[in-house]
N, C-alpha and C positions, 0 to 999 in steps of 0.2 A: 504494500500500500504506500502510495506517495503522499507527502504532507498536503498537497493541493487537493486531493480527493475529497476532503471534508468540506470544501467550499463550493465545489462544482454543483450547480443546481439550486443554490440558495437564491431566493427571490431578490430581484432588483427593486429597490424602493427609493425614489428620489429623495435626496438629502439625508436619509437614515441608513440606507444599505445600497449606496451607489459605488462607483469605481474608487473614489477617494477613501470612503469608509473601508472598503475591502482592503485597499493597500495599507491603510493604517492598522487594520486588524491583523493582517498577515505579519506586518512588522512586529507587532506586540506578541502574537501567539507563536510565531515560528522563529523569529530572530531575537525575541526578548527585548525589543527596543520600544521605548515610550515615545512614539511619534505623535505629537499633538498638532494635527492639521488645523487650518483656520476654521473657526466655528461659523463664520459668516458664509452664507451661500448666496450666490447670484444665479438665478435660473437661466437655463438655456445655454447654447454653445458659446455665445459671446461672453456671458458671465463666467463660465468655466475657464475660458481662455484668459480672461482678465485676472482671475484668481491665480492661475498657474503662473502667468507672467510676473505677477506681483510677489508671489511667495516662494517660488521654486528654489531659489538660492539659499533660503533660510532652512530648508528641510533636507535637501539632497545635493550631492555634487555629481556632475556628469563624469562618467567613466567610459573607457574605450570599448569594453566588452560586457555582455550581460553576466549577471551573477545570480545564483539561485536565491529566490525569495526577495530579491531587490526590485525596485521599481523600473518601469519602462514608460516613457512619455510617448503618447501616440497622437498623430495628426489625423483628424477625421474632418471631412468636408473643408479641408484647407486650413484648419486651425488646430493648435495644440490644446486639446480640450478633453483628453481621455488618458487615464493612467491605468496601467496593468502591472502585473507582478510576474517576473520571469521564473520559469520552472525548467529544471533540467530533468527530462524524463525520457526513458527509452532511447537514450543516445542522441537526443536533439532538444533544441530550445522550444518551449511552449510559452504562451502568454495566458495567464489567468486574469480574467477581468469581468467586472459586473457590466454586462451589455444591456443598455437601455432598450434597444430594439428587440432583443431576444426576451427580455423580461427576467433574466436570471444570470447567475455567474456561469461563464463558459471558460473552457480551456482550449485554446487553438494553437496549432503549430505556428511558430514565428514565420516560417516561410509562406504560410497561407494568408497572413494578415493583409497583404495588399489586395488579394481577391475579395476580402471582406470589407474593403474600403478604408483600411488603416495603413498609415505609413509610420515608421519608427522615427520619432524626432531625436531620441537618444536614450541611452541606458544610464541609469543613475544608481547611486549608493546613498542610503539614508545617512544623515550626519548624526 
């Protein structure tokens, strides 16, 4: 059993069980880090993009390669508005993320993300 299995299928709930909440939960439960993401929420993709741009340097630093249970920032619809968590599973990288359109947490191969409408902005490590 992989650590990410327990999250797959959990419901997506805006502001209370979304991609940012999932990333913070994994940081706490898997890595033992107390990542306190901003409590303020701005609805919609423009709000998420603004929050990410405003706060990302306070919480994580960009790294050259993915690391297990660490964040990945994703571009969707041309904006950095989605965060996932990297998983090393079955010899390849996967992205665990709370997908609004699916309505639940999914785990997808990193190589398949562009076909799902996501581009990797960068890999990160929690501070």
